[in-house]
LOKE-114057 format. One record per residue (C-alpha): chain; x, y, z; residue in three letters; residue number from 1. Coordinates in nm, 3 decimals. Layout:
// residues N
<pt A <X Y Z> Ala NUM> ...
END
This chain:
// residues 166
<pt A <-1.863 0.260 -1.024> Met 1> <pt A <-1.800 -0.112 -1.009> Arg 2> <pt A <-2.038 -0.346 -0.830> Asn 3> <pt A <-1.938 -0.528 -0.511> Lys 4> <pt A <-1.885 -0.868 -0.678> Glu 5> <pt A <-1.642 -0.725 -0.935> Val 6> <pt A <-1.453 -0.534 -0.665> Val 7> <pt A <-1.428 -0.848 -0.449> Asn 8> <pt A <-1.298 -1.050 -0.744> Lys 9> <pt A <-1.033 -0.789 -0.834> Ile 10> <pt A <-0.915 -0.754 -0.475> Leu 11> <pt A <-0.955 -1.100 -0.319> Cys 12> <pt A <-0.945 -1.356 -0.600> Glu 13> <pt A <-0.699 -1.180 -0.829> Leu 14> <pt A <-0.522 -0.948 -0.586> Gly 15> <pt A <-0.431 -1.170 -0.291> Asn 16> <pt A <-0.625 -0.951 -0.044> Phe 17> <pt A <-0.719 -1.131 0.277> Pro 18> <pt A <-1.103 -1.130 0.276> Pro 19> <pt A <-1.118 -1.006 0.636> Tyr 20> <pt A <-0.946 -0.680 0.532> Phe 21> <pt A <-1.210 -0.623 0.270> Leu 22> <pt A <-1.486 -0.699 0.519> Glu 23> <pt A <-1.338 -0.440 0.758> Lys 24> <pt A <-1.321 -0.181 0.481> Val 25> <pt A <-1.678 -0.244 0.372> Glu 26> <pt A <-1.794 -0.202 0.733> Lys 27> <pt A <-1.584 0.105 0.808> Thr 28> <pt A <-1.804 0.317 1.028> Glu 29> <pt A <-1.537 0.547 1.162> Ser 30> <pt A <-1.644 0.872 1.001> Lys 31> <pt A <-1.318 1.027 1.115> Arg 32> <pt A <-1.107 0.762 0.936> Leu 33> <pt A <-1.321 0.779 0.621> Val 34> <pt A <-1.295 1.158 0.622> Arg 35> <pt A <-0.913 1.144 0.661> Lys 36> <pt A <-0.878 0.893 0.379> Ile 37> <pt A <-1.119 1.090 0.161> Gln 38> <pt A <-0.902 1.397 0.222> Asp 39> <pt A <-0.602 1.197 0.099> Leu 40> <pt A <-0.790 1.096 -0.215> Ile 41> <pt A <-0.908 1.452 -0.278> Asp 42> <pt A <-0.574 1.625 -0.213> Lys 43> <pt A <-0.346 1.395 -0.410> Phe 44> <pt A <-0.393 1.215 -0.740> Pro 45> <pt A <-0.346 0.892 -0.544> Ile 46> <pt A <-0.391 0.674 -0.853> Glu 47> <pt A <-0.060 0.816 -0.978> Lys 48> <pt A <0.124 0.831 -0.648> Lys 49> <pt A <0.311 0.617 -0.404> Trp 50> <pt A <0.234 0.613 -0.035> Leu 51> <pt A <0.456 0.509 0.256> Leu 52> <pt A <0.289 0.495 0.597> Ile 53> <pt A <0.505 0.444 0.903> Ser 54> <pt A <0.361 0.401 1.251> Gly 55> <pt A <0.309 0.178 1.549> Lys 56> <pt A <0.112 -0.147 1.540> Thr 57> <pt A <-0.265 -0.103 1.546> Gly 58> <pt A <-0.274 0.257 1.430> Ile 59> <pt A <-0.457 0.177 1.104> Gly 60> <pt A <-0.184 0.173 0.838> Lys 61> <pt A <-0.303 -0.140 0.658> Thr 62> <pt A <-0.668 -0.042 0.693> His 63> <pt A <-0.588 0.294 0.532> Thr 64> <pt A <-0.408 0.152 0.227> Val 65> <pt A <-0.668 -0.122 0.179> Val 66> <pt A <-0.944 0.140 0.194> Tyr 67> <pt A <-0.759 0.354 -0.062> Leu 68> <pt A <-0.713 0.056 -0.295> Ala 69> <pt A <-1.079 -0.036 -0.251> Tyr 70> <pt A <-1.187 0.316 -0.348> Gln 71> <pt A <-0.959 0.318 -0.654> Leu 72> <pt A <-1.105 -0.013 -0.773> Val 73> <pt A <-1.465 0.096 -0.704> Val 74> <pt A <-1.406 0.422 -0.896> Arg 75> <pt A <-1.245 0.230 -1.186> Lys 76> <pt A <-0.917 0.418 -1.151> Leu 77> <pt A <-0.724 0.092 -1.105> Val 78> <pt A <-0.815 -0.251 -1.240> Ser 79> <pt A <-0.535 -0.469 -1.101> Ser 80> <pt A <-0.412 -0.472 -0.743> Val 81> <pt A <-0.191 -0.707 -0.542> Phe 82> <pt A <-0.160 -0.731 -0.163> Phe 83> <pt A <0.196 -0.838 -0.082> Leu 84> <pt A <0.285 -0.918 0.279> Pro 85> <pt A <0.651 -0.819 0.327> Ala 86> <pt A <0.733 -1.163 0.470> Arg 87> <pt A <0.627 -1.321 0.137> Lys 88> <pt A <0.791 -1.063 -0.087> Cys 89> <pt A <1.049 -1.297 -0.239> Arg 90> <pt A <0.795 -1.572 -0.327> Gln 91> <pt A <0.527 -1.344 -0.473> Leu 92> <pt A <0.738 -1.071 -0.634> Leu 93> <pt A <0.687 -1.177 -0.998> Asp 94> <pt A <0.309 -1.207 -0.955> Val 95> <pt A <0.293 -0.870 -0.781> Ala 96> <pt A <0.484 -0.692 -1.057> Leu 97> <pt A <0.216 -0.795 -1.309> Glu 98> <pt A <-0.034 -0.567 -1.130> Lys 99> <pt A <-0.081 -0.190 -1.154> Arg 100> <pt A <-0.106 -0.121 -0.779> Leu 101> <pt A <0.102 -0.311 -0.526> Ile 102> <pt A <0.049 -0.290 -0.151> Ile 103> <pt A <0.362 -0.395 0.037> Leu 104> <pt A <0.238 -0.451 0.388> Asp 105> <pt A <0.419 -0.466 0.720> Asp 106> <pt A <0.785 -0.409 0.640> Val 107> <pt A <0.976 -0.480 0.960> Asp 108> <pt A <1.326 -0.560 1.085> Glu 109> <pt A <1.292 -0.921 0.967> Asp 110> <pt A <1.202 -0.823 0.610> Ser 111> <pt A <1.456 -0.886 0.334> Asp 112> <pt A <1.583 -0.534 0.268> Gly 113> <pt A <1.749 -0.625 -0.063> Lys 114> <pt A <1.430 -0.778 -0.203> Val 115> <pt A <1.223 -0.480 -0.088> Ile 116> <pt A <1.474 -0.238 -0.237> Lys 117> <pt A <1.450 -0.435 -0.563> Gly 118> <pt A <1.070 -0.416 -0.554> Leu 119> <pt A <1.080 -0.040 -0.497> Ile 120> <pt A <1.326 0.006 -0.784> Cys 121> <pt A <1.123 -0.220 -1.014> Asp 122> <pt A <0.802 -0.032 -0.932> Cys 123> <pt A <0.981 0.294 -1.004> Tyr 124> <pt A <1.118 0.173 -1.337> Asp 125> <pt A <0.786 0.013 -1.443> Leu 126> <pt A <0.580 0.313 -1.328> Asn 127> <pt A <0.370 0.105 -1.086> Lys 128> <pt A <0.163 0.245 -0.800> Ile 129> <pt A <0.312 0.139 -0.467> Leu 130> <pt A <0.171 0.164 -0.115> Tyr 131> <pt A <0.399 0.055 0.171> Ile 132> <pt A <0.320 0.011 0.539> Thr 133> <pt A <0.581 -0.033 0.809> Thr 134> <pt A <0.603 -0.048 1.187> Asn 135> <pt A <0.963 0.069 1.170> Leu 136> <pt A <1.057 0.425 1.261> Pro 137> <pt A <1.130 0.614 0.941> Phe 138> <pt A <1.513 0.628 0.987> Pro 139> <pt A <1.521 0.251 1.049> Thr 140> <pt A <1.302 0.188 0.743> Phe 141> <pt A <1.540 0.403 0.537> Thr 142> <pt A <1.837 0.188 0.644> Gln 143> <pt A <1.639 -0.136 0.590> Gln 144> <pt A <1.560 -0.059 0.224> Val 145> <pt A <1.896 0.077 0.115> Gly 146> <pt A <1.925 0.438 0.216> Gly 147> <pt A <1.850 0.783 0.086> Asp 148> <pt A <1.852 0.697 -0.287> Lys 149> <pt A <1.553 0.465 -0.242> Val 150> <pt A <1.375 0.718 -0.018> Ile 151> <pt A <1.428 0.988 -0.285> Arg 152> <pt A <1.244 0.763 -0.532> Arg 153> <pt A <0.956 0.721 -0.289> Ile 154> <pt A <0.937 1.097 -0.226> Arg 155> <pt A <0.955 1.171 -0.599> Glu 156> <pt A <0.655 0.950 -0.669> Arg 157> <pt A <0.446 1.002 -0.362> Gly 158> <pt A <0.380 1.085 -0.002> Val 159> <pt A <0.542 0.967 0.322> Ile 160> <pt A <0.322 0.969 0.632> Leu 161> <pt A <0.458 0.900 0.979> Cys 162> <pt A <0.153 0.839 1.198> Leu 163> <pt A <0.120 0.868 1.573> Thr 164> <pt A <-0.159 0.747 1.794> Ser 165> <pt A <-0.263 1.093 1.914> Ser 166> 
END
């Protein structure tokens, strides 16, 4: 296990994680959320998988992927992570692709679908770990990123979760 200072450096200083996300993860008291995420970690070899989470605003998509990344860093399964807000994808793409795990957060209708499709294809070709969150309904996300071929790549490498608030 890594100590807190090393984890913070990997995630915040080197990985572009907003510090407030890390603070929320470190203070996660929702036993239900922790149990659900722990189930994800236990059921899937997450360090080798992709994850796409689709759901409404405020349902916990970003919190879930940040918690997963945090656990992978703490357990020394991943040593380089990059948090990439979808709205900054074009500017930060080269930096992100230098990391092992990339979190592409908050893909929406204003995101550049061609750039995101390129990121997904690059991650596939370079065997990166990719977590994606989106507020878009899954069919709309599929259209946004280039169709079924891209979705097949995501399914081949990982898990797609469409969350609801109930």
